[in-house]
C-alpha positions in Angstrom: -57.7 -205.9 66.2 -56.6 -204.0 63.0 -57.4 -200.6 62.5 -56.2 -200.2 59.1 -53.9 -198.8 56.8 -52.8 -195.3 57.2 -54.6 -193.5 54.3 -57.2 -191.0 53.9 -59.9 -193.8 54.5 -58.7 -194.7 57.8 -58.0 -191.3 59.3 -61.4 -190.3 58.7 -62.8 -189.9 62.3 -65.6 -192.2 61.2 -63.8 -195.0 60.5 -64.2 -198.3 61.8 -61.6 -198.6 64.2 -62.7 -195.3 65.8 -65.9 -196.5 66.4 -65.1 -200.2 67.5 -63.2 -198.1 70.2 -65.5 -195.4 71.2 -68.0 -198.6 71.2 -65.5 -200.8 73.8 -64.6 -197.6 76.0 -68.6 -197.3 76.1 -69.1 -200.8 77.0 -66.6 -200.4 79.9 -68.2 -197.1 81.3 -71.5 -199.0 81.4 -70.0 -202.1 82.7 -68.4 -200.3 85.4 -71.4 -198.0 86.4 -73.4 -201.5 86.4 -71.7 -204.1 88.0 -71.3 -202.4 91.1 -75.2 -201.9 91.6 -75.8 -205.6 90.4 -73.7 -206.7 92.9 -75.0 -204.9 95.6 -78.6 -205.3 94.4 -77.3 -209.3 94.8 -76.4 -209.2 98.0 -72.6 -209.6 97.4 -71.3 -206.3 98.0 -72.6 -203.7 100.7 -74.4 -200.4 99.4 -71.6 -198.4 101.0 -69.1 -200.6 98.5 -71.2 -199.8 95.5 -70.8 -195.9 96.2 -67.1 -196.0 96.7 -67.0 -197.8 93.6 -68.7 -195.5 91.7 -67.5 -192.2 93.3 -64.0 -193.9 92.5 -64.6 -194.8 88.9 -66.0 -191.3 88.2 -63.3 -189.9 89.4 -61.0 -192.1 87.6 -62.9 -191.0 84.0 -62.9 -187.6 85.2 -58.9 -187.5 85.5 -58.8 -189.0 81.9 -61.2 -186.7 80.4 -59.8 -183.3 82.0 -56.1 -184.6 81.6 -56.9 -185.1 77.5 -58.7 -182.1 77.3 -55.9 -180.0 79.1 -53.5 -181.5 77.1 -54.8 -181.7 73.4 -52.8 -180.5 71.1 -54.2 -178.0 68.1 -53.9 -179.6 64.7 -53.0 -176.8 62.4 -54.1 -177.5 58.6 
């Protein structure tokens, strides 16, 4: 996926690449939460396995978000 050139337009936080990235990330999070529920509902996995999968995903996403926020550099303008 090409994200554009390094100019003032592509550096805008609302650029196409930024929107695509947020869309794919949101899709991954929703699928990660919905797939275990669907599999438990159809009987392919047990309910405790569903719970462990969701809890593990929340821990991983929480770690990534907290790491990103903790080590985020301040930009000087």
